[in-house]
N, C-alpha and C positions, 0 to 999 in steps of 0.2 A: 145017493149023492154023498161024496166025501166032504169033510170039513173044509177042504181047500177049494172046492168048486163054488162057482158063483150061481146063486139062484137065478133062473131065467128072468124072473121079474125084476132083477136089479142090474142086468148086464149093461143097459144103455146109460143108466144114471152113473154107474161106476166107471164106464168108459169116458163119459163126459167129465167126471170128476178127475180122473187121471190126467186128461188133457189140460184141465184147468190148473191142477197142481204143478204141472210142468212150467206154467207161466207165473205162478205166485212167487214173489220175491220175499225176502225177509222184511218183516214189518217193523218199522222203527218204534222203539219205546219212547213215546212222546210226552209222558207225564211222570213227574217226580213227586214222591210223597215222603214226608218225614213222620216217623212214628215214634212216640215216646211211651215206654213201658216202665215197669218197676225196675227193670235191669238196666235201663239206659235208653238211648235214642239211636235209631238207625234210619237210613234212607234207602229207598228202592225206586226203580223206574218200571213202568209198564206201558203197554200200548192201550190207549183208550178204545172203547168199542167203536166209536165213530171212525177212528183211524183204520181199524181192521176192516170195517164195512167199506170205507172209501177205497181201500186197496184191493179188495176181492170182488166187489160187486160187478165192475165192468168185465172182469175176466169170466165170472160166472155167467153173466148175460151172454157173452160171446159164445159160450158153450151150452146155451139154452138151459141153464140151471138157475134156480131161485131158492131162497131159504125163507122159512117162517119160524117164529119162536113164540108161539102162544103160551100163555099161562093157563093152566087148567087144574081141576081137582082130580087127584088120583086116589088110589086105594088108601094110601098113607098120608094124605094131605095135599097141599099145594105143590104142583110140579111145573117144570119148564120143559116143554116139548120142542126140540129143535129138529126141523125137517128140511132136508135138501131134496128138491124135486126137479126132475128132468121133465119140463113141461110138454114137449112133443109126445112123449111116451106115457107120461103119468107115473113113471117109476119114481120111487123115493127111498131114501135112507133116513132113518130117524134115531134120535137118542132122547132119553127121558131122564131128568134128574130132579130129586126133591129140592124144594126151596125152604130151608129152615129159617123161620122168622118169627118174631114176637107179633102175634096177631093184633096187638094194640097199637102198633106203630106202622103206619103206611110208609113213612120215610125209611124204616128198616127194610120193608119189603122192596122198595125201589132200589136200595143199595144191593140187596141180595140178587135181585133180578138182573141188574146191570152186570154185576160180577159174574154170575152164572151164564148169562148170554155170551159174554166175552169168552169165557173158558169153553163153553159148549161149542161155539162156532169155530174157534181155533182147533179144538180137538176133532170135530167132525170133518173139517176141511183138510186137516193134516198140515197146518201151517205153523210157523214159528215166528217169534219176535226176536229182535237182535239181542245178543248177549244174554241169552236165556240161561241164567245160572241158578234159578230157584231150586232145581233138583240138587245142585252142588251144595247149596247152603243147607238144604234139608238133610242131605247125606252127611255133611260135616257135623251137624248137630246130633244126628243119630249115632255117629261114630263116637262123639264125645261122651254121650250117655252110656254107650256100650263099654267104652274104656273105663269110665268111672265105675260102672257095675262090675267089670272084670277085675279091676284093682281091688274093689271091696270083697269080691268073692275069693281072691287069692289071700287077702288078709284074714278073712274068716276061716279059710282052710288052714292057714298056718297056725292060727290060734287054737282051732279044734284039735290039731295034731301036735301041739306043743312046740311048734316051730316059730313062735313069736318072740323068742329070746335070741339074743346074739349067740352064734355058735361058740362053743368052748375052744380055746386055742390049744392046739396040740403042741407038745414040746418037740423041739428038733432033736435029732439023734445025737446022742452024746451029751446032752444037756438036761438038767433037771428042770422041772416045771417052775421051780422057784427062782431061777436065775434071771 
């Protein structure tokens, strides 16, 4: 079987997911958060998990799909397993992600679980939220870092090769350098 073929055990779940995706709309970002850091304050919006579930569950049910997101222990610690099941056939698609958290704080675990449930579900179902510019912000920050690094590399190169001084002026024809 080539990499592009579908395993027979997933054909029905993938077909049902494809039909559901055709009906998913863009999910509104219904929550706004302001974050204060050492560098300043910024605000962003995101779609809450409940808004995502409310938008997709009726469509999933229509296509005989359901999802579960149990927390379990994996080889490398606590993980979130997101499963999309086509209940008539029993076929499923799943994804697993580690849940990094401070074991002393159940509140921290709750925050991590909610965050990862939201992102895992959106990823597995192939849906987007409105005005999704997280990647644009991340790309802009990466480009800024690269530009700063590139400028520093050029300055270092000029210094190493004696090009850090202003170039000497060449006299024009017919004139001496002292005029």
